N, C-alpha and C positions, 0 to 999 in steps of 0.2 A: 284832281280826282279822276278825270278821264285817263290821264297817263297811268295812274295806279291800276285802273281796271284793265288797261291794255297789258300791263306787266303781269298781273295775275293770270290773265287769259293765256299769255305766252308761256307762263310757267306750267299751267294746266296742260297745254298742248305738248310741251316738252316731256312731261311725266307720262302722258298717254302714249306718246311715241316710244318712250323707253320701255313701257310695259308691253306694247305690241311687238317690239323688237325682241324682247326676252321670252315671250310666250312660246314661240316655236322651239327655242332651245330647251325650255323646261319640258315641253311636250315630248321632244326627242329624248331627253334624259329619262323621263318617266317610261316611255316606250322601251328604251334600252334596259332599264331596271326590270320591267315586267318580263321582257324576253329572257334576261339572265335568270330571273326567278323560275320561269317555266322550264328553261334548260336544266337548271339545277334539280328541279323536281323530277324531270324526265330521267336525268342521270341517276338520281337516287332510286327511282322506280326500277330502272334497268339493272342497277346493282343488286337491289333486293330480289328481282326476278332471277338473276344469275345465281345468287346464293341459294334461292329456293330450288332451282334446277340442279345445282351441284349437290344439295342435300338429298334431293330425290334420287339422283344417280347413285350416290353413296349408299342410300338405303336399299336400292335395288340390288346393288353389288353385294351388300351384306346378306340380303335375303337369299340371293343366288348361292353364295358360299355356304350359308346355313343349310340350304336344301341339299347341296353336294355333300356336306359333312354328314347330314342325316341319312342320305342315301348310302353313303359309304359305310356308316355304322350298321345300317340295316343289312347290307350285303356281306358283312363280316361275320363269319360263323366261328363258334368256339370249336376247339379240337374235338373230334368224335366221328362217328359213322352215321351217315344219313342215307335215306332214299331220296332220289331227285329225278325229275323228268328230263329227258333228253330229246329236244326238238330239233329236227333237221328240215332243210328246204327241199327234200326229195323223198318220194315214196319208195325209191329203190335203195335208200340208205337210211336205216332206222333200227331201233332196238327190236330184238326178237319179240314176237307177239306173246310168248309165254311170260314175259316180264312186264307186260302192260305199259310199254313205253318208258320204263324206269331203269335206272342204274344205281350202283352203290357209290355214294360220294364219301370219300375219306378226307378229313381235314386234319392236318398235322403241322404244327408250328406255322399256322397261317396259310399253308399251301394246300390247295384243293386238287384232288384227283378223282375222276369219275370212271368207274369200271362199267362198261356196257357189253352185253352179249348181243351179237348181231344175228341176222336171220340165216346166215349160212357161212361157208368158208370161201366165198367168192372174193371178198375184200382181204388183201394180203398185207397191206401197210396203210397207216394213217400218218399225216403230218400236220402239226399245228402251224398253220400259215397257208400260203397259196402254193399251187402246184409248181409255179415257176421257181420258187425257192426250194421246193422239195427235190427238184432235179439237180440242184447244185451239189458239188462235191462237199462232203462233210455234213450234209443235212441229217439231222437226227430224226430218223423214222421210228414210228411206234410199231413195235413187233406184236403179233397176235398171241393170245393165249388160247388154249382149247377148253371151251366151257361146255358143260352138259346142261341142257335146258329140259324142263319137264312141262309138257303141254297139259291142257285141261282134261284130255282123255286118258292121261297117264303115260302116253308115249314119251320117250326121251330121244334127244338128238344131240350130237356134238356139233358145235358151231365155234366160230372164232369170236374172241372178245378182245377188248383193248382197254388199257389204262390211259385215259386222256387227261392231261393237265388242263385245269379250268382257271382262266384268268379272273373271272368274276361271275357272280350269279346274276341272272336276268339280263345279261348283255351278250349280244351276238358276237361270235368270233369265227375266224376262218379255219376250216379244217379240210385238208385235201386228202384224197384217197386214191389208191391204185389197186386194180383188180388183176385177175389172172391173165388178162389180155395186155398187161404191161402198159396201160394208159392212165394218166393222171386226170382226176376230175376235181374241180373246186366246189366247195359247199360252204354254206353258212349254218352254224349250229348255235344252240343256246341251252344252258342248264337252268332249270327253274324249279320252284316249289320244293326246296329241301325240307325233309322231315326227319328229325333225329330218331334213330332206332334205340330200343332198349339195349342194355348191355348184353342180355341173353341172346337177343336176335342178332346183334352185331357179332357175337362170338360164333354163332352157328353159321352166319354168312362168311366169316373169316375161314372157318374150317372147310366149307364147301369150296371157297376160292382156292385154298391151299391144295385141295384134292384135284381141282381142275388144272392147277399149275403143274402138279406132279405128273398128271396124265399127259400134258402137252410136252413135257420134257422127255418122255419115254420114246 
């Protein structure tokens, strides 16, 4: 009886020792599984965040393109004759006061040209671009026309006018000028607020422009 009790006790001790030996292994395995689960969750979250960021970036790019397309559509004028404001960066270079800062914008086949009458005959050439390029051989200088302007008091005066190619509405571009002293100057100009003229007004403007052109050729 005593021997059997000892045997049972030894068996119990063996089982306890085996359990104690395997517990750290099981704990380590559980910890490893938990770490792997956490890592997988983190990777999944990072992947989701990357996708969200990519989606947001694509959306921003699409919105930017849409804005550019909308802006381009707004700045595209149909063929016709318009009045438009001509803004410059200098008080010495501007539209004649008789014309209230405006010129005649002609749009044909998508190309825009603004005719402006200046304050005098002191500016003899213009160049679309910077003065450095205007000085180069073969540079296409804009030649003046002789325009007649009428002031509010009824007096008239002959001044120089120019037909200026306009690359875009509401966008600054470079325009160089040279005066009687044979020195080039750089300026920034912008054409804004185009308003379409009626056919009758456009025809009268065209006739006046043709008259000024004929006078300048004499």
